[in-house]
ROFINU-42947 format. One record per residue (C-alpha): x, y, z. Coordinates in nm, 4 decimals, always signed. Example, Ala and Ser with C-alpha at 12.3 -4.5 7.8 and 13.67 -1.06 7.14 Angstrom:
> +1.2300 / -0.4500 / +0.7800
> +1.3670 / -0.1060 / +0.7140
//
This chain:
> -2.5583 / +3.7773 / -2.2735
> -2.9059 / +3.7939 / -2.1302
> -3.0346 / +4.0294 / -1.8641
> -2.9546 / +3.9360 / -1.5038
> -2.6404 / +3.7417 / -1.5872
> -2.3091 / +3.8387 / -1.4356
> -2.0044 / +3.9187 / -1.6441
> -1.7708 / +3.7410 / -1.3972
> -1.5654 / +3.4498 / -1.5293
> -1.6913 / +3.1073 / -1.4260
> -1.3752 / +2.9015 / -1.4963
> -1.1905 / +2.7147 / -1.2222
> -0.8672 / +2.9014 / -1.2951
> -1.0017 / +3.2347 / -1.1675
> -1.1675 / +3.0868 / -0.8589
> -1.0288 / +3.2502 / -0.5429
> -1.2005 / +3.0375 / -0.2750
> -1.1198 / +2.6641 / -0.2802
> -1.4048 / +2.4167 / -0.2823
> -1.4937 / +2.2033 / +0.0178
> -1.2477 / +1.9180 / +0.0723
> -0.9551 / +2.0961 / -0.0956
> -0.6520 / +2.2138 / +0.1015
> -0.7153 / +2.5611 / +0.2387
> -1.0927 / +2.5240 / +0.2229
> -1.2847 / +2.6849 / +0.5086
> -1.4440 / +2.4585 / +0.7686
> -1.8062 / +2.3735 / +0.7125
> -2.0667 / +2.5675 / +0.9026
> -2.1893 / +2.3777 / +1.2059
> -1.8658 / +2.1784 / +1.2420
> -1.9767 / +1.8822 / +1.0301
> -1.7252 / +1.6000 / +1.0106
> -1.8757 / +1.4463 / +0.6993
> -1.6054 / +1.3446 / +0.4528
> -1.5792 / +1.5253 / +0.1209
> -1.7816 / +1.3867 / -0.1667
> -1.4669 / +1.3108 / -0.3701
> -1.1824 / +1.1221 / -0.2058
> -0.8452 / +1.2442 / -0.3276
> -0.6118 / +1.0263 / -0.1194
> -0.6193 / +0.7428 / +0.1308
> -0.4289 / +0.7058 / +0.4538
> -0.1793 / +0.4223 / +0.4729
> -0.2606 / +0.1660 / +0.7404
> -0.0149 / +0.1377 / +1.0269
> +0.1132 / -0.1919 / +0.8919
> +0.1598 / -0.0486 / +0.5442
> +0.5166 / +0.0582 / +0.6192
> +0.8087 / -0.1389 / +0.4919
> +1.0628 / -0.3288 / +0.6980
> +1.3250 / -0.2944 / +0.4228
> +1.4004 / -0.0440 / +0.1479
> +1.1332 / +0.0132 / -0.1149
> +1.3497 / -0.1292 / -0.3933
> +1.3936 / -0.4612 / -0.2088
> +1.1823 / -0.7582 / -0.3247
> +0.8585 / -0.8273 / -0.1364
> +0.9917 / -1.1149 / +0.0818
> +1.2783 / -0.8961 / +0.2028
> +1.0380 / -0.6157 / +0.2921
> +0.8215 / -0.8539 / +0.4956
> +1.0957 / -1.0455 / +0.6819
> +0.9403 / -0.9961 / +1.0297
> +0.6133 / -1.1590 / +0.9272
> +0.7860 / -1.4317 / +0.7265
> +1.0178 / -1.5240 / +1.0136
> +0.7239 / -1.5623 / +1.2534
> +0.5252 / -1.7632 / +0.9968
> +0.8196 / -1.9933 / +0.9239
> +0.8704 / -2.0658 / +1.2938
> +0.4977 / -2.1351 / +1.3414
> +0.5046 / -2.3625 / +1.0344
> +0.8035 / -2.5517 / +1.1749
> +0.6192 / -2.5991 / +1.5062
> +0.3032 / -2.7187 / +1.3311
> +0.5041 / -2.9597 / +1.1175
> +0.6705 / -3.1009 / +1.4271
> +0.3316 / -3.1476 / +1.5982
> +0.1801 / -3.3112 / +1.2893
> +0.4662 / -3.5493 / +1.2075
> +0.5698 / -3.6210 / +1.5690
> +0.9152 / -3.7614 / +1.4851
> +1.0019 / -3.8360 / +1.8497
> +0.8469 / -3.8602 / +2.1939
> +0.7170 / -3.5267 / +2.3305
> +0.7487 / -3.3668 / +1.9868
> +0.4040 / -3.2094 / +2.0323
> +0.5336 / -3.0196 / +2.3369
> +0.8431 / -2.8929 / +2.1608
> +0.6379 / -2.7977 / +1.8540
> +0.3922 / -2.6017 / +2.0661
> +0.6754 / -2.4305 / +2.2526
> +0.8215 / -2.3274 / +1.9140
> +0.4819 / -2.1854 / +1.8124
> +0.4496 / -1.9917 / +2.1383
> +0.8079 / -1.8656 / +2.1120
> +0.7371 / -1.7493 / +1.7549
> +0.4402 / -1.5459 / +1.8758
> +0.6456 / -1.3945 / +2.1568
> +0.9171 / -1.3131 / +1.9011
> +0.6510 / -1.1398 / +1.6922
> +0.5573 / -0.9304 / +1.9956
> +0.9232 / -0.8416 / +2.0542
> +0.9712 / -0.7469 / +1.6873
> +0.6575 / -0.5324 / +1.6952
> +0.7865 / -0.3561 / +2.0075
> +1.1439 / -0.2941 / +1.8969
> +1.1250 / -0.2294 / +1.5228
> +0.9725 / +0.0942 / +1.3941
> +0.8353 / -0.0744 / +1.0812
> +0.7444 / -0.4435 / +1.0640
> +0.5427 / -0.4569 / +0.7440
> +0.2344 / -0.6766 / +0.7559
> +0.3145 / -0.8050 / +1.1056
> +0.1437 / -0.4852 / +1.2203
> -0.2275 / -0.5544 / +1.2087
> -0.3743 / -0.3310 / +1.4754
> -0.2284 / -0.0642 / +1.7009
> +0.1174 / -0.1329 / +1.8437
> -0.0179 / -0.1907 / +2.1960
> -0.2866 / -0.4328 / +2.0778
> -0.0442 / -0.6284 / +1.8585
> +0.2157 / -0.6616 / +2.1347
> -0.0360 / -0.7662 / +2.3991
> -0.2154 / -1.0117 / +2.1666
> +0.1008 / -1.1799 / +2.0386
> +0.2558 / -1.1861 / +2.3854
> -0.0443 / -1.3210 / +2.5757
> -0.1177 / -1.5894 / +2.3168
> +0.2494 / -1.6912 / +2.3006
> +0.2823 / -1.7209 / +2.6793
> -0.0484 / -1.9101 / +2.7048
> +0.0541 / -2.1621 / +2.4365
> +0.3932 / -2.2210 / +2.5998
> +0.2432 / -2.2654 / +2.9482
> -0.0280 / -2.5008 / +2.8248
> +0.2287 / -2.7046 / +2.6321
> +0.4473 / -2.7363 / +2.9405
> +0.1513 / -2.8405 / +3.1594
> +0.0006 / -3.0906 / +2.9110
> -0.0666 / -3.4401 / +3.0375
> +0.0737 / -3.7072 / +3.0617
> +0.3978 / -3.6308 / +3.2452
> +0.3861 / -3.2501 / +3.2482
> +0.7157 / -3.0632 / +3.2374
> +0.5707 / -2.7836 / +3.4538
> +0.3735 / -2.8645 / +3.7662
> +0.1609 / -2.5859 / +3.9129
> +0.0255 / -2.7056 / +4.2524
> -0.2464 / -2.4419 / +4.3002
> -0.4008 / -2.5333 / +3.9631
> -0.4268 / -2.8944 / +4.0742
> -0.6040 / -2.7835 / +4.3931
> -0.8381 / -2.5595 / +4.1908
> -0.9315 / -2.8470 / +3.9609
> -0.9964 / -3.0807 / +4.2561
> -1.2057 / -2.8120 / +4.4259
> -1.4231 / -2.7427 / +4.1207
> -1.4687 / -3.1069 / +4.0081
> -1.5783 / -3.2475 / +4.3448
//
């Protein structure tokens, strides 16, 4: 060995201090929050959990999402085909009820699979507000609305004058 070189081993096996980013590594000086240069694992998204056991087939694991999608599809089919009078109203009410059911599932079940898109609060409020809005608009649709809201009529007459 040449002059000035150390006789200490340089292998990773004898290393006593872990490198940055490894478990047990000391915090960086200055409190930097920069991620390590090598990613060793990724965090699962909130919706990455399963709604059924891991050995179940994919449709069984995603039953909350599939039930909401099937109900929305049934409502859309009813609106598109319009097999009877006022079918568009009933189809839209089914769509709104499906969204409200999605909000209820997101609230009550600990794991809903891919029905979880954002945080629990955001999912519940988004599904719920959209579901209620669709149902109310379907019930107030013209001609011959099923729900009559008098103050809305006055507001429309006041703003259109």
